[in-house]
C-alpha positions in Angstrom: 113.7 136.0 123.0 114.4 135.2 126.7 110.7 134.5 127.2 110.8 131.6 124.8 112.2 129.4 127.5 108.8 129.3 129.3 107.0 128.4 126.1 109.5 125.6 125.6 109.1 124.3 129.1 105.3 124.2 128.6 105.8 122.4 125.3 108.1 119.8 126.8 105.7 119.1 129.7 102.7 118.9 127.4 104.6 116.5 125.1 105.6 114.2 128.0 102.0 114.2 129.5 100.4 113.6 126.1 102.7 110.7 125.1 102.8 108.9 128.4 99.0 109.2 128.8 98.6 107.8 125.3 101.0 104.9 126.1 98.9 104.1 129.1 95.6 104.1 127.2 97.1 102.1 124.3 98.4 99.4 126.8 95.0 99.4 128.6 93.2 98.9 125.3 94.8 95.6 124.6 92.7 92.9 126.3 93.4 89.2 126.7 90.8 88.2 124.1 92.5 90.4 121.5 95.6 88.2 121.7 93.6 85.4 120.0 93.8 87.4 116.8 97.2 86.8 115.2 97.3 90.3 113.7 96.5 91.9 117.0 98.9 89.6 118.9 101.7 90.5 116.4 100.9 94.2 116.8 101.0 94.0 120.5 104.2 92.0 120.7 106.1 94.0 118.2 105.1 97.6 119.1 108.6 98.5 120.1 109.8 97.7 116.5 107.5 100.2 114.8 109.2 103.4 113.6 106.3 105.4 115.0 107.0 104.1 118.5 110.6 105.0 118.1 109.7 108.5 117.1 107.3 109.3 119.9 109.6 107.6 122.3 112.4 109.9 121.2 110.1 112.9 121.5 109.7 112.0 125.2 113.4 111.6 125.7 114.1 114.9 124.0 111.4 116.7 126.1 113.2 115.4 129.2 116.5 116.7 127.9 114.9 120.0 127.0 113.5 120.4 130.5 117.0 119.6 132.0 118.6 122.2 129.8 116.0 125.0 130.3 115.7 124.5 134.1 119.5 124.6 134.3 119.5 127.8 132.3 116.9 129.3 134.6 118.8 128.3 137.7 121.9 130.1 136.5 120.2 133.1 134.8 122.0 135.5 137.2 125.3 134.1 136.0 125.8 135.9 132.7 128.7 133.7 131.7 126.8 130.5 132.2 126.6 128.1 129.3 125.0 124.7 129.1 127.6 121.8 129.2 128.9 121.3 125.7 127.9 117.6 125.5 124.4 118.3 126.8 123.8 121.0 124.2 125.3 118.9 121.5 123.0 116.0 122.4 120.0 118.3 122.4 120.9 119.9 119.0 121.8 116.6 117.3 118.8 114.6 118.6 116.3 117.2 117.4 117.9 118.3 114.1 119.2 114.9 112.8 116.7 112.4 114.3 113.5 113.8 115.7 112.5 116.4 113.1 113.2 114.2 110.0 111.7 111.1 111.7 108.5 113.0 112.6 107.8 114.1 109.1 108.8 110.7 107.7 106.2 109.1 110.0 103.5 111.7 109.2 104.1 111.6 105.4 104.4 107.9 104.9 101.6 106.9 107.3 98.9 109.3 106.2 99.8 108.9 102.5 99.3 105.1 102.7 96.4 105.3 105.1 94.4 107.6 102.9 95.3 105.6 99.7 94.7 102.1 101.2 94.9 101.7 104.9 95.5 97.9 104.7 99.0 98.8 103.4 99.9 100.4 106.7 97.3 99.8 109.5 94.7 97.1 108.9 91.2 97.9 110.1 91.4 95.0 112.6 93.9 97.0 114.7 91.2 99.6 115.4 90.1 97.2 118.1 93.1 98.1 120.2 94.1 101.5 118.7 91.5 104.2 119.0 91.3 107.1 116.5 92.5 109.5 119.3 95.6 107.3 120.0 96.2 107.0 116.2 96.2 110.8 115.8 98.4 111.3 118.9 101.2 109.1 117.5 100.8 110.0 113.8 99.5 113.6 113.7 100.1 115.3 117.1 103.8 114.5 116.7 104.0 117.3 114.1 102.9 120.2 116.3 105.4 119.0 118.9 108.4 119.6 116.6 106.8 122.8 115.1 106.5 124.2 118.6 110.2 123.5 119.2 111.2 125.1 116.0 109.0 128.2 116.8 110.4 128.7 120.3 114.0 127.6 120.0 116.0 129.6 117.5 119.1 127.7 116.2 122.1 128.7 114.1 122.3 126.6 110.9 125.5 124.6 110.9 128.1 125.5 108.3 128.3 121.9 107.3 125.3 119.5 107.4 127.4 116.4 106.9 127.4 115.3 110.5 123.7 115.8 111.0 122.8 114.1 107.7 125.1 111.2 108.6 123.3 110.8 112.0 119.9 110.9 110.2 120.9 108.3 107.6 122.5 106.0 110.2 119.3 106.2 112.3 117.2 105.0 109.3 119.8 102.4 108.5 119.6 101.0 112.0 115.8 100.9 111.7 115.9 99.0 108.4 118.2 96.5 110.1 115.6 96.0 112.8 113.0 95.4 110.2 115.2 92.9 108.4 116.0 91.1 111.7 112.3 90.9 112.5 111.7 89.3 109.1 114.5 86.8 109.6 113.3 86.1 113.1 109.6 85.8 112.5 109.3 85.4 108.7 107.2 88.6 108.4 107.4 92.3 107.6 105.6 94.3 110.3 104.3 96.7 107.6 101.9 95.1 105.1 103.2 97.4 102.3 106.6 95.8 102.7 105.1 92.3 102.6 103.5 93.2 99.2 106.6 94.9 97.9 109.1 92.3 99.0 110.8 90.6 96.1 109.8 93.3 93.6 111.5 96.5 92.5 109.1 98.5 94.7 110.9 97.3 97.9 114.1 99.2 97.3 112.1 102.1 95.9 110.2 102.3 99.2 113.5 102.4 101.1 114.8 105.1 98.8 111.7 107.2 99.2 112.0 106.9 103.0 115.6 108.1 102.8 114.6 111.0 100.5 111.8 112.1 102.8 114.1 112.0 105.8 116.8 114.1 104.1 114.4 116.5 102.5 112.7 117.0 105.9 116.1 117.6 107.5 116.9 120.5 105.2 113.4 121.8 105.3 113.8 122.6 109.1 116.6 125.1 108.4 114.6 126.9 105.8 111.7 127.3 108.2 114.1 128.2 111.0 115.6 131.0 108.9 112.1 132.2 107.9 110.9 132.3 111.5 114.1 133.5 113.3 116.4 134.8 110.6 116.3 138.4 111.8 117.2 137.3 115.4 119.8 134.5 115.0 122.2 136.7 113.2 122.1 139.3 116.0 122.3 137.3 119.2 124.3 134.4 120.5 121.9 131.5 121.2 
């Protein structure tokens, strides 16, 4: 169990390198001539408002927090009474359980479901000019192994009440929907084509409800997996 810390450190470092490298190549892929295309210009200017970008950005932040926590633990390993500062551990636990894990599976599930059904609903083919297949898989596929690695090598005790974590997760999605709405009011457009088609129909609230369902379902799924992987350990040792 103690050896898990080195696997986590490797995972955090790999996550940071992967995402920062991909951000660099994504930025480098956008040329001046691409900005003449309104679709590509909009994609370039509004990248920070995509839920995918929020998600891999939070994965980077979480990896940094994880490194701080684990290096602090290693520095104090001779002090048997050492514990991480309460607020730091709380931030780490809440960020992963309530935000990053559910958001990662929301991105993966929604993006690939729509992409395989009709990619024009989520990522028009014209965006391939600035987003390579490798970059696409980094931000929509590789994000899943990142959270699975964390689950595998960081045993956690399931909280007695899930209310606080679920509230954080719902609030996170609510804030994002506000950003989408603000973008629509500001620019007169929905940044996702599927929302443009659904707006004004019953399908629009259904899409929002499905997103919420996936997020909450994914949240509870992590604890089932955590208990399957670590159940025989987490009841025996303090984590």
